[in-house]
ROTIKOL-567312 format. One record per residue (C-alpha): residue in one letter; x, y, z. Coordinates in pm, whole numbers. Last residue first. Layout:
N
R, a, X, Y, Z $
...
END
This chain:
600
R, p, 81, -843, -707 $
R, a, 244, -1159, -881 $
R, v, 551, -1277, -703 $
R, a, 917, -1160, -673 $
R, g, 1162, -1418, -617 $
R, e, 1151, -1688, -358 $
R, k, 1331, -1568, -52 $
R, c, 1437, -1227, -220 $
R, a, 1772, -1030, -224 $
R, i, 1804, -666, -299 $
R, r, 2126, -488, -366 $
R, v, 2123, -92, -373 $
R, t, 2454, 66, -491 $
R, l, 2491, 435, -395 $
R, e, 2603, 720, -616 $
R, a, 2642, 1042, -413 $
R, a, 2488, 1403, -350 $
R, s, 2665, 1603, -100 $
R, g, 2636, 1570, 282 $
R, d, 2994, 1556, 328 $
R, s, 3024, 1201, 471 $
R, t, 2695, 1096, 322 $
R, q, 2378, 1044, 504 $
R, a, 2106, 799, 398 $
R, n, 1735, 795, 449 $
R, f, 1567, 493, 290 $
R, c, 1244, 364, 149 $
R, l, 1201, 25, -10 $
R, s, 860, -43, -156 $
R, t, 610, -318, -219 $
R, v, 729, -589, 27 $
R, r, 533, -932, 67 $
R, f, 449, -970, 431 $
R, a, 611, -1185, 716 $
R, t, 904, -939, 813 $
R, n, 1227, -1084, 891 $
R, d, 1424, -860, 657 $
R, a, 1794, -865, 703 $
R, w, 1962, -552, 660 $
R, r, 2312, -477, 521 $
R, l, 2531, -163, 519 $
R, v, 2856, -96, 340 $
R, r, 3002, 248, 397 $
R, g, 2940, 268, 760 $
R, q, 2650, 326, 1013 $
R, k, 2316, 121, 1045 $
R, k, 1981, 242, 1122 $
R, g, 1677, -7, 1153 $
R, l, 1423, -229, 970 $
R, h, 1115, 29, 1029 $
R, h, 796, -82, 898 $
R, f, 603, 192, 724 $
R, v, 252, 146, 723 $
R, q, 95, 211, 348 $
R, d, -172, -58, 385 $
R, d, -71, -235, 82 $
R, f, -360, -470, 2 $
R, g, -550, -767, 86 $
R, l, -674, -646, 414 $
R, e, -585, -947, 647 $
R, e, -247, -1001, 420 $
R, n, -141, -637, 480 $
R, i, 85, -590, 163 $
R, g, 402, -402, 221 $
R, t, 612, -100, 319 $
R, v, 963, -84, 412 $
R, y, 1185, 130, 602 $
R, l, 1571, 173, 610 $
R, e, 1796, 403, 788 $
R, a, 2131, 489, 645 $
R, s, 2487, 585, 766 $
R, s, 2825, 709, 641 $
R, l, 2789, 666, 254 $
R, k, 3074, 843, 67 $
R, e, 3217, 546, -104 $
R, g, 2879, 373, -138 $
R, e, 2681, 75, -20 $
R, i, 2326, -35, 41 $
R, l, 2233, -415, 113 $
R, v, 1892, -527, 152 $
R, s, 1792, -879, 260 $
R, s, 1519, -1153, 266 $
R, l, 1235, -970, 61 $
R, d, 946, -1185, -56 $
R, v, 879, -936, -324 $
R, p, 573, -741, -450 $
R, h, 558, -676, -831 $
R, k, 631, -360, -996 $
R, f, 848, -273, -716 $
R, n, 875, 94, -575 $
R, l, 1195, 257, -468 $
R, r, 1162, 540, -237 $
R, v, 1376, 821, -114 $
R, y, 1375, 961, 259 $
R, n, 1390, 1257, 451 $
R, k, 1270, 1220, 806 $
R, k, 918, 1269, 947 $
R, v, 847, 908, 925 $
R, p, 509, 951, 788 $
R, m, 610, 1158, 584 $
R, t, 932, 1310, 472 $
R, l, 970, 1296, 97 $
R, f, 1290, 1418, -42 $
R, s, 1392, 1598, -347 $
R, e, 1267, 1957, -255 $
R, s, 1472, 1964, 51 $
R, s, 1796, 1941, -149 $
R, d, 2011, 2024, 128 $
R, a, 2136, 1652, 205 $
R, a, 2235, 1618, -157 $
R, p, 2030, 1373, -337 $
R, y, 2100, 979, -401 $
R, s, 2169, 905, -744 $
R, v, 2079, 518, -763 $
R, i, 2280, 226, -879 $
R, y, 2066, -96, -886 $
R, r, 2114, -465, -833 $
R, a, 1854, -744, -806 $
R, a, 1821, -1081, -663 $
R, a, 1638, -1394, -639 $
R, p, 1384, -1346, -963 $
R, g, 1651, -1164, -1152 $
R, e, 1744, -811, -1233 $
R, d, 2099, -680, -1295 $
R, v, 2282, -340, -1304 $
R, v, 1962, -151, -1351 $
R, k, 2015, 226, -1316 $
R, p, 1785, 398, -1067 $
R, s, 1704, 770, -1174 $
R, l, 1703, 907, -826 $
R, s, 1622, 1245, -1011 $
R, y, 1265, 1116, -1037 $
R, p, 1235, 1147, -655 $
R, m, 1084, 917, -596 $
R, w, 1067, 591, -780 $
R, d, 865, 365, -1021 $
R, n, 932, 43, -1203 $
R, v, 1171, -131, -970 $
R, e, 1171, -506, -1108 $
R, i, 1250, -816, -909 $
R, n, 1203, -1083, -1188 $
R, y, 880, -1271, -1179 $
R, v, 769, -1598, -1020 $
R, e, 421, -1694, -1166 $
R, k, 146, -1803, -912 $
R, g, -153, -1699, -1113 $
R, t, -132, -2015, -1325 $
R, m, -114, -1837, -1669 $
R, t, -308, -1908, -1990 $
R, k, -654, -1839, -1866 $
R, e, -889, -1855, -2193 $
R, g, -993, -1552, -2331 $
R, l, -1026, -1204, -2163 $
R, v, -1235, -1055, -2433 $
R, d, -1458, -1338, -2486 $
R, p, -1523, -1349, -2095 $
R, y, -1674, -1010, -2118 $
R, d, -1976, -1010, -1892 $
R, a, -1893, -1239, -1589 $
R, e, -1505, -1230, -1610 $
R, l, -1506, -879, -1695 $
R, l, -1734, -790, -1418 $
R, d, -1530, -979, -1172 $
R, a, -1191, -803, -1299 $
R, i, -1376, -468, -1260 $
R, y, -1491, -535, -893 $
R, k, -1135, -654, -787 $
R, s, -942, -372, -948 $
R, y, -1192, -120, -810 $
R, f, -1177, -276, -452 $
R, w, -794, -255, -451 $
R, t, -808, 110, -574 $
R, g, -1041, 206, -309 $
R, a, -843, 47, -25 $
R, t, -507, 164, -164 $
R, g, -627, 518, -137 $
R, p, -849, 723, -381 $
R, h, -780, 1094, -406 $
R, s, -857, 1265, -87 $
R, d, -505, 1422, -43 $
R, a, -362, 1562, 281 $
R, p, -414, 1262, 517 $
R, n, -273, 1052, 222 $
R, i, -409, 841, -79 $
R, a, -748, 858, 98 $
R, l, -975, 532, 169 $
R, n, -668, 379, 362 $
R, d, -710, 460, 705 $
R, a, -1093, 384, 691 $
R, y, -1045, 36, 579 $
R, k, -1080, -136, 915 $
R, k, -1383, 79, 964 $
R, d, -1599, -123, 731 $
R, s, -1764, 127, 492 $
R, c, -1517, -18, 228 $
R, a, -1725, -338, 128 $
R, a, -2096, -235, 134 $
R, y, -2033, 118, 16 $
R, f, -1812, -5, -279 $
R, d, -2094, -262, -367 $
R, d, -2358, 6, -380 $
R, l, -2146, 255, -558 $
R, l, -1991, 44, -832 $
R, n, -2212, 168, -1104 $
R, f, -2150, -26, -1425 $
R, t, -2250, 137, -1764 $
R, r, -2277, -2, -2095 $
R, i, -2226, 274, -2353 $
R, g, -2517, 246, -2595 $
R, a, -2623, 634, -2575 $
R, k, -2932, 540, -2376 $
R, e, -2683, 365, -2124 $
R, f, -2459, 662, -2127 $
R, l, -2768, 896, -2051 $
R, p, -2910, 653, -1791 $
R, l, -2558, 714, -1595 $
R, v, -2595, 1097, -1574 $
R, p, -2904, 1206, -1364 $
R, k, -2851, 926, -1108 $
R, y, -2483, 962, -1071 $
R, k, -2459, 1302, -906 $
R, p, -2770, 1234, -651 $
R, e, -2617, 883, -566 $
R, f, -2273, 1011, -495 $
R, y, -2292, 1204, -163 $
R, e, -2589, 1023, 3 $
R, i, -2455, 676, -93 $
R, s, -2128, 768, 101 $
R, p, -1853, 517, 115 $
R, i, -1564, 769, -7 $
R, h, -1371, 720, -341 $
R, p, -1656, 660, -581 $
R, t, -1526, 520, -916 $
R, t, -1803, 471, -1176 $
R, v, -1739, 232, -1447 $
R, l, -1804, 305, -1806 $
R, i, -1780, 64, -2105 $
R, v, -1647, 62, -2474 $
R, p, -1657, -303, -2627 $
R, i, -1451, -342, -2940 $
R, d, -1543, -353, -3300 $
R, l, -1580, 17, -3311 $
R, t, -1830, 214, -3501 $
R, a, -2090, 206, -3215 $
R, a, -1819, 366, -2985 $
R, f, -1826, 665, -3186 $
R, r, -2185, 715, -3183 $
R, g, -2200, 653, -2796 $
R, l, -1924, 918, -2757 $
R, p, -2116, 1157, -2964 $
R, e, -2423, 1106, -2756 $
R, v, -2244, 1146, -2424 $
R, v, -2017, 1457, -2508 $
R, y, -2201, 1735, -2702 $
R, s, -2555, 1652, -2656 $
R, n, -2536, 1497, -2306 $
R, y, -2298, 1739, -2177 $
R, d, -2521, 2038, -2320 $
R, s, -2824, 1879, -2169 $
R, l, -2640, 1833, -1806 $
R, m, -2535, 2186, -1821 $
R, k, -2880, 2301, -1939 $
R, g, -3065, 2154, -1623 $
R, e, -2883, 1949, -1364 $
R, v, -2581, 1741, -1372 $
R, i, -2303, 2010, -1355 $
R, k, -2479, 2170, -1068 $
R, q, -2424, 1853, -848 $
R, e, -2055, 1844, -907 $
R, w, -2045, 2235, -838 $
R, d, -2231, 2183, -496 $
R, a, -2003, 1920, -392 $
R, i, -1681, 2106, -500 $
R, q, -1784, 2442, -324 $
R, y, -1910, 2698, -569 $
R, g, -1744, 3011, -657 $
R, v, -1591, 3229, -370 $
R, r, -1706, 3567, -451 $
R, k, -2046, 3492, -652 $
R, q, -2113, 3218, -368 $
R, v, -2086, 3476, -90 $
R, f, -2323, 3721, -242 $
R, g, -2572, 3438, -315 $
R, l, -2567, 3274, 25 $
R, k, -2512, 2887, -5 $
R, s, -2133, 2935, 67 $
R, f, -2214, 3083, 419 $
R, k, -2153, 2780, 634 $
R, l, -1910, 2616, 413 $
R, t, -1695, 2926, 390 $
R, v, -1714, 2954, 752 $
R, a, -1577, 2592, 821 $
R, y, -1309, 2637, 546 $
R, d, -1170, 2961, 687 $
R, v, -1193, 2821, 1028 $
R, g, -1006, 2499, 980 $
R, a, -738, 2690, 747 $
R, f, -678, 2932, 1009 $
R, v, -641, 2674, 1283 $
R, n, -405, 2483, 1049 $
R, p, -211, 2794, 959 $
R, l, -171, 2937, 1313 $
R, f, 171, 3130, 1331 $
R, k, 211, 3225, 963 $
R, q, -148, 3201, 845 $
R, f, -280, 3394, 1129 $
R, l, -14, 3673, 1078 $
R, k, -94, 3678, 699 $
R, e, -470, 3715, 780 $
R, l, -433, 3997, 1029 $
R, p, -759, 4139, 908 $
R, i, -925, 3931, 631 $
R, d, -895, 4079, 295 $
R, v, -1170, 3874, 124 $
R, v, -1137, 3666, -203 $
R, q, -896, 3390, -116 $
R, s, -969, 3399, 257 $
R, l, -1338, 3332, 182 $
R, t, -1272, 2982, 25 $
R, g, -1271, 2898, -339 $
R, y, -1319, 2545, -495 $
R, y, -1576, 2656, -756 $
R, h, -1677, 2841, -1089 $
R, g, -1442, 3107, -1189 $
R, s, -1115, 2911, -1137 $
R, h, -1270, 2621, -1293 $
R, n, -1300, 2768, -1645 $
R, y, -1537, 2519, -1781 $
R, n, -1441, 2243, -2001 $
R, g, -1430, 2244, -2385 $
R, g, -1580, 2437, -2691 $
R, s, -1543, 2770, -2515 $
R, s, -1898, 2859, -2533 $
R, p, -2049, 2526, -2541 $
R, d, -1900, 2455, -2194 $
R, y, -1900, 2074, -2129 $
R, e, -1860, 1898, -1790 $
R, a, -1967, 1575, -1651 $
R, d, -1637, 1466, -1536 $
R, n, -1660, 1622, -1182 $
R, t, -1831, 1313, -1029 $
R, v, -1563, 1078, -1154 $
R, y, -1629, 808, -1433 $
R, g, -1334, 565, -1514 $
R, i, -1373, 471, -1877 $
R, i, -1290, 117, -1990 $
R, v, -1190, 47, -2342 $
R, i, -1168, -312, -2461 $
R, d, -954, -530, -2688 $
R, p, -692, -248, -2719 $
R, d, -503, -177, -3041 $
R, l, -233, 52, -2863 $
R, d, -111, 268, -3150 $
R, a, -459, 254, -3348 $
R, l, -653, 325, -3047 $
R, m, -422, 613, -2945 $
R, p, -382, 768, -3284 $
R, t, -551, 1097, -3175 $
R, t, -863, 1280, -3273 $
R, t, -1129, 1035, -3195 $
R, l, -1036, 842, -2884 $
R, w, -835, 1105, -2715 $
R, q, -1096, 1373, -2788 $
R, l, -1356, 1151, -2628 $
R, e, -1142, 1146, -2318 $
R, d, -1128, 1504, -2307 $
R, f, -1503, 1544, -2323 $
R, t, -1535, 1283, -2055 $
R, s, -1328, 1530, -1841 $
R, a, -958, 1568, -1755 $
R, g, -902, 1758, -1434 $
R, g, -570, 1581, -1348 $
R, y, -432, 1363, -1624 $
R, g, -537, 1037, -1809 $
R, a, -435, 754, -2016 $
R, a, -380, 407, -1891 $
R, y, -261, 91, -2043 $
R, v, -341, -251, -1901 $
R, a, -159, -554, -2028 $
R, c, -322, -892, -2004 $
R, d, -242, -1249, -1957 $
R, y, -513, -1392, -1757 $
R, g, -460, -1625, -1480 $
R, r, -659, -1498, -1186 $
R, r, -347, -1344, -1011 $
R, a, -261, -1176, -1352 $
R, l, -610, -1023, -1376 $
R, e, -550, -903, -1017 $
R, g, -204, -745, -1113 $
R, s, -338, -553, -1413 $
R, l, -636, -445, -1230 $
R, q, -393, -294, -963 $
R, n, -206, -112, -1217 $
R, w, -555, 40, -1342 $
R, w, -649, 108, -967 $
R, l, -325, 310, -898 $
R, y, -131, 186, -615 $
R, n, 158, 68, -869 $
R, i, 237, 430, -922 $
R, n, 374, 461, -590 $
R, a, 391, 800, -408 $
R, s, 21, 872, -468 $
R, g, -116, 1205, -427 $
R, y, -227, 1268, -780 $
R, g, -205, 951, -974 $
R, f, -266, 998, -1325 $
R, i, -559, 770, -1336 $
R, f, -744, 900, -1056 $
R, s, -626, 1247, -1177 $
R, d, -836, 1188, -1482 $
R, g, -963, 882, -1661 $
R, l, -928, 638, -1961 $
R, v, -843, 264, -1923 $
R, l, -721, 72, -2232 $
R, i, -707, -314, -2193 $
R, k, -490, -531, -2405 $
R, v, -526, -908, -2423 $
R, k, -253, -1164, -2501 $
R, a, 44, -955, -2383 $
R, d, 339, -860, -2607 $
R, k, 345, -474, -2576 $
R, e, 416, -397, -2217 $
R, l, 519, -24, -2207 $
R, s, 878, 71, -2137 $
R, t, 1031, 229, -1852 $
R, g, 1270, 536, -1851 $
R, r, 988, 787, -1784 $
R, v, 724, 627, -1592 $
R, k, 407, 548, -1806 $
R, v, 73, 709, -1857 $
R, l, -53, 791, -2208 $
R, p, -169, 1140, -2202 $
R, y, -215, 1219, -2556 $
R, e, -359, 1573, -2588 $
R, q, -250, 1639, -2244 $
R, d, 95, 1519, -2311 $
R, t, 222, 1316, -2016 $
R, k, 584, 1401, -1869 $
R, l, 526, 1094, -1620 $
R, k, 861, 1160, -1396 $
R, e, 839, 1541, -1369 $
R, h, 454, 1557, -1337 $
R, i, 451, 1285, -1084 $
R, m, 739, 1462, -910 $
R, s, 516, 1784, -879 $
R, n, 228, 1582, -741 $
R, i, 455, 1413, -484 $
R, k, 600, 1732, -376 $
R, t, 279, 1920, -299 $
R, d, 166, 1583, -135 $
R, d, 478, 1596, 74 $
R, e, 438, 1960, 170 $
R, n, 54, 1882, 265 $
R, w, 162, 1606, 475 $
R, r, 425, 1810, 645 $
R, n, 142, 2076, 741 $
R, l, -90, 1799, 830 $
R, g, 167, 1631, 1071 $
R, s, -139, 1445, 1233 $
R, s, -2, 1468, 1583 $
R, s, 268, 1736, 1570 $
R, a, 101, 1996, 1340 $
R, l, -254, 1939, 1483 $
R, a, -145, 1938, 1844 $
R, i, 79, 2235, 1784 $
R, e, -202, 2441, 1636 $
R, i, -435, 2333, 1912 $
R, a, -210, 2451, 2180 $
R, f, -164, 2777, 1978 $
R, m, -533, 2833, 1978 $
R, a, -563, 2736, 2360 $
R, a, -290, 3010, 2462 $
R, v, -484, 3259, 2228 $
R, v, -796, 3158, 2425 $
R, l, -626, 3167, 2757 $
R, v, -456, 3512, 2684 $
R, l, -804, 3649, 2594 $
R, g, -956, 3511, 2915 $
R, a, -672, 3672, 3109 $
R, l, -755, 4004, 2930 $
R, a, -1106, 3971, 3013 $
R, y, -1035, 3901, 3372 $
R, v, -800, 4195, 3390 $
R, l, -1088, 4404, 3233 $
R, s, -1327, 4301, 3499 $
R, n, -1056, 4404, 3770 $
R, l, -1070, 4733, 3618 $
R, p, -1443, 4781, 3610 $
R, f, -1543, 4889, 3259 $
R, f, -1830, 5116, 3314 $
R, e, -1959, 5245, 3651 $
R, i, -2306, 5378, 3686 $
R, g, -2359, 5695, 3877 $
R, k, -2476, 5903, 3610 $
R, v, -2195, 5805, 3388 $
R, t, -1873, 5658, 3558 $
R, f, -1538, 5594, 3392 $
R, l, -1234, 5330, 3386 $
R, c, -1346, 5163, 3678 $
R, k, -1247, 5096, 4029 $
R, k, -1557, 5052, 4278 $
R, g, -1534, 4670, 4342 $
R, y, -1661, 4380, 4145 $
R, a, -1990, 4326, 4314 $
R, n, -2084, 4690, 4257 $
R, t, -2449, 4550, 4239 $
R, k, -2629, 4744, 3971 $
R, a, -2322, 4844, 3740 $
R, q, -2132, 4530, 3832 $
R, d, -2467, 4324, 3694 $
R, i, -2445, 4505, 3360 $
R, y, -2049, 4463, 3330 $
R, a, -2073, 4096, 3447 $
R, i, -2361, 4017, 3184 $
R, i, -2107, 4174, 2913 $
R, l, -1816, 3988, 3037 $
R, v, -1984, 3655, 3053 $
R, a, -2130, 3700, 2706 $
R, v, -1793, 3772, 2550 $
R, a, -1633, 3478, 2739 $
R, s, -1919, 3259, 2577 $
R, l, -1862, 3395, 2235 $
R, a, -1484, 3292, 2279 $
R, a, -1569, 2942, 2423 $
R, g, -1827, 2872, 2133 $
R, t, -1568, 2989, 1882 $
R, l, -1288, 2784, 2031 $
R, i, -1515, 2459, 2055 $
R, a, -1655, 2495, 1710 $
R, t, -1311, 2565, 1570 $
R, m, -1183, 2230, 1766 $
R, v, -1478, 2043, 1602 $
R, l, -1389, 2186, 1249 $
R, p, -1013, 2107, 1275 $
R, f, -1096, 1726, 1416 $
R, d, -1310, 1661, 1117 $
R, t, -1119, 1380, 1001 $
R, k, -1264, 1161, 1290 $
R, e, -1604, 1218, 1152 $
R, v, -1884, 1449, 1244 $
R, n, -2237, 1296, 1145 $
R, w, -2545, 1475, 996 $
R, k, -2498, 1345, 644 $
R, g, -2385, 1491, 309 $
R, h, -2031, 1461, 421 $
R, k, -1916, 1823, 384 $
R, n, -2231, 2012, 382 $
R, y, -2363, 1782, 671 $
R, a, -2039, 1827, 868 $
R, a, -2079, 2211, 828 $
R, l, -2449, 2209, 948 $
R, f, -2325, 1978, 1243 $
R, m, -2056, 2226, 1351 $
R, a, -2310, 2512, 1332 $
R, c, -2562, 2340, 1531 $
R, f, -2314, 2252, 1801 $
R, e, -2188, 2615, 1793 $
R, l, -2564, 2739, 1842 $
R, i, -2596, 2504, 2138 $
R, w, -2263, 2631, 2282 $
R, f, -2385, 2983, 2255 $
R, v, -2709, 2904, 2411 $
R, p, -2530, 2707, 2707 $
R, l, -2356, 3041, 2816 $
R, a, -2672, 3267, 2833 $
R, m, -2908, 3076, 3018 $
R, f, -2688, 2994, 3329 $
R, f, -2581, 3383, 3333 $
R, r, -2929, 3499, 3334 $
R, a, -3031, 3247, 3580 $
R, p, -2748, 3356, 3830 $
R, y, -2882, 3702, 3842 $
R, r, -2754, 3768, 4197 $
R, g, -2577, 3513, 4408 $
R, a, -2325, 3770, 4549 $
R, s, -2221, 3860, 4188 $
R, k, -1846, 3735, 4271 $
R, k, -1963, 3396, 4402 $
R, r, -2217, 3346, 4129 $
R, y, -1960, 3429, 3862 $
R, y, -1702, 3204, 4003 $
R, f, -1980, 2933, 4021 $
R, y, -2076, 2963, 3655 $
R, a, -1743, 2996, 3513 $
R, p, -1603, 2689, 3697 $
R, v, -1910, 2502, 3565 $
R, f, -1913, 2637, 3195 $
R, a, -1565, 2569, 3043 $
R, i, -1535, 2216, 3186 $
R, i, -1904, 2145, 3086 $
R, a, -1856, 2247, 2719 $
R, g, -1528, 2086, 2676 $
R, l, -1686, 1774, 2821 $
R, t, -1969, 1812, 2542 $
R, i, -1707, 1861, 2270 $
R, v, -1498, 1550, 2376 $
R, a, -1799, 1323, 2405 $
R, y, -1945, 1419, 2070 $
R, i, -1615, 1363, 1910 $
R, m, -1601, 1010, 2092 $
END
């Protein structure tokens, strides 16, 4: 489809221009014009595919590359317009096809005919108009700006509600408690994949999904997680060896989630590399671009697309790389090569293996690819995984199975946690939980022990996560059929407190530990004037929460009730409320279920 769009754009731009030029030039020099315009389009096609290859590791442009495609079209159109004008000026000097009025004449040759300048100005206006049209389309259709704003808020809220210590980063929502009485305890270590960047629901994270999957299979397990954004295997080694984490939790197995930027160790600093000096930059961050602030203000999406695409095209050049650093894919490859890989092995992998050998519990490593691309991940896994095996850390590479399962197009919308954040979405975390539960059953049955649950237990309704953290739901009562909470709904002008996407309205969110068979929701408050309710839930065909917001309607009054006729198990309640004076208010939320909450 993308190829058809860009080809159609080329044809639409080329055909009228060609016939118009031919008419004006009295049929002279058509071949020169005919050859010039397609050349620029071909160059832009090549540039687009090169950028796509840099981004995905394959010669394919994907749906998410819309800014890249539009950048190619616009650049090609602009270059083509310049080519047309240059040829027109030359031909006009020889044929006077454009009339005799010009800015100046040198030895009988007329330069810059006025009507050609009018055409050039009109072309410039059209290009600018097209850029604004693309900006509006990007901002309105994908809502990328608002998704970026939401993603920033989510990550800020995550830090507020988790308050993890980087030296002892045990993950739990403040105000909730860890399960301590489970028969089997599993400790998972990782980075932002564990911490939850981009996720508005902590229950989407793969270690929480693993807990639910094991419960469904009949195992009484508590899954603990430790991690924070940017943590490496070196950090994970420190948690195990220098903190009381193992003694505090007394796990039966440790699972390390390996991500492709984990293979870091800088001997000169005794820790991770200073990332700001090594990767992730773009040209606009280090080069003063004319009118940059103007572009960022009025054309932020177009500017970001051009900035990223140009950086990708030229990032391999030495003088550019010195300024912007490595792009993430290049950096992740560099750290598993040469001396950097040797240092990682000597200072991290081998010490981890020696420490694991002193424990009486298994320590295993699993890879966590988040996009179905063999080409991207295999070169980054291949040098590293044998080192762990050699050090005595049993390693499980999910890549081939992940590719086989999640390359199906039906999972495409849930591979990323949201459109502005590429951290694993619900498709990936669902797959990790299934795969790891399978390997635990197959390879570590003694750890899991006997099944002591039916997998069909009915639990109490329990809200164990919420956004914003200031919502602070107070539990009045929680049972298998009904629950009641008092929440502190923010003031209408507290924009930083609300999420907005995908409904494009302010809302707050209550997340259930176990999906519930919802029957009704009641929201009431003295100052409440109206509220609008949405729910998300398990897509039974996919097997996980597809993050689609289902609208249950808007109601007015101080006591509002919604009946839920949806056929799926609900994972989150999201609502937008208005108070009589726009100020913050305490609201009571009552939740009723058909058959109580069920195992996730």
